[in-house]
C-alpha positions in Angstrom: 91.7 134.4 74.3 91.3 134.0 70.7 93.5 136.0 68.3 90.3 137.7 66.9 89.2 138.8 70.4 92.9 139.9 71.0 92.9 142.0 67.9 89.6 143.7 68.8 90.9 144.5 72.4 94.2 145.8 70.8 92.3 147.9 68.3 90.3 149.5 71.2 93.5 150.1 73.2 95.2 151.7 70.1 92.4 154.0 69.7 92.4 154.9 73.3 96.2 155.6 73.2 95.9 157.7 70.1 93.1 159.7 71.7 95.4 160.3 74.8 98.3 161.7 72.8 100.3 158.6 72.0 101.9 157.9 68.7 101.8 154.2 67.8 105.1 153.0 66.6 104.4 149.2 66.2 102.0 146.4 67.1 102.5 142.8 67.8 106.3 142.8 68.0 107.4 139.3 68.3 110.7 138.0 69.8 111.9 134.7 71.1 110.8 135.7 74.6 107.2 136.7 73.5 105.2 139.5 72.1 104.9 143.2 72.8 101.2 144.2 72.0 101.7 147.8 71.3 104.7 150.1 71.2 104.0 153.8 71.4 105.7 157.3 72.2 104.5 160.0 74.2 106.5 163.0 75.5 109.7 161.4 74.1 109.2 158.2 76.1 108.7 154.8 74.6 105.8 152.9 76.0 105.7 149.1 75.7 102.0 148.3 76.3 100.5 145.0 77.1 96.8 144.7 76.4 94.6 142.5 78.6 90.8 142.0 78.3 88.1 139.8 79.8 84.5 139.7 80.7 84.0 137.1 83.6 87.4 137.5 85.3 89.9 140.1 86.2 92.3 140.4 83.1 95.0 142.1 85.2 95.6 138.8 87.0 97.1 137.4 83.8 100.1 139.9 84.1 102.3 137.8 86.2 106.0 138.4 87.1 106.9 135.8 84.6 104.9 137.6 81.8 106.6 140.9 82.9 110.0 139.3 82.6 109.3 138.1 79.1 108.1 141.6 78.1 111.2 143.2 79.6 113.5 140.7 77.6 111.5 141.6 74.4 111.9 145.3 75.1 115.6 144.9 75.3 115.6 142.9 72.2 113.5 145.7 70.4 115.9 148.4 71.7 118.9 146.5 70.6 117.5 145.6 67.1 116.6 149.2 66.6 119.8 150.7 68.0 117.8 152.7 70.5 119.0 154.3 73.8 115.8 155.8 75.0 113.6 156.3 78.1 110.9 153.7 78.3 108.3 152.3 80.6 105.8 149.3 80.6 102.1 150.1 80.7 99.1 147.9 80.7 95.7 148.7 79.1 92.9 146.7 80.7 89.6 146.3 79.0 86.7 144.8 80.9 83.1 145.1 80.2 83.6 148.0 77.8 85.7 150.0 80.3 89.3 150.9 79.5 91.8 151.4 82.3 95.4 152.6 81.7 98.0 151.5 84.2 101.3 153.4 83.7 104.8 152.4 84.5 104.4 148.9 85.8 107.4 147.1 87.3 108.4 143.6 88.5 
């Protein structure tokens, strides 16, 4: 996916999250392991959110165990760099054909 399309999807996801009570803390947090698309807080829990979008395929299929491991490593780096000891989870926002699905608390 192009960066432009990715930004559009992330903007849609960000608006969806805000509309559903999340406070956006950061976007496109890069580490040596990869990128966290959106970091948000809701009910005192940090949410590390991967955004996937597509039209002619199932975007969720691109969230592999290897991708989740990179996200987890990036999360621990974020927590360490910001000296945080907080509850957190990994979520996925899937955007397909204009429909947004929120998948909460994903694990490997």
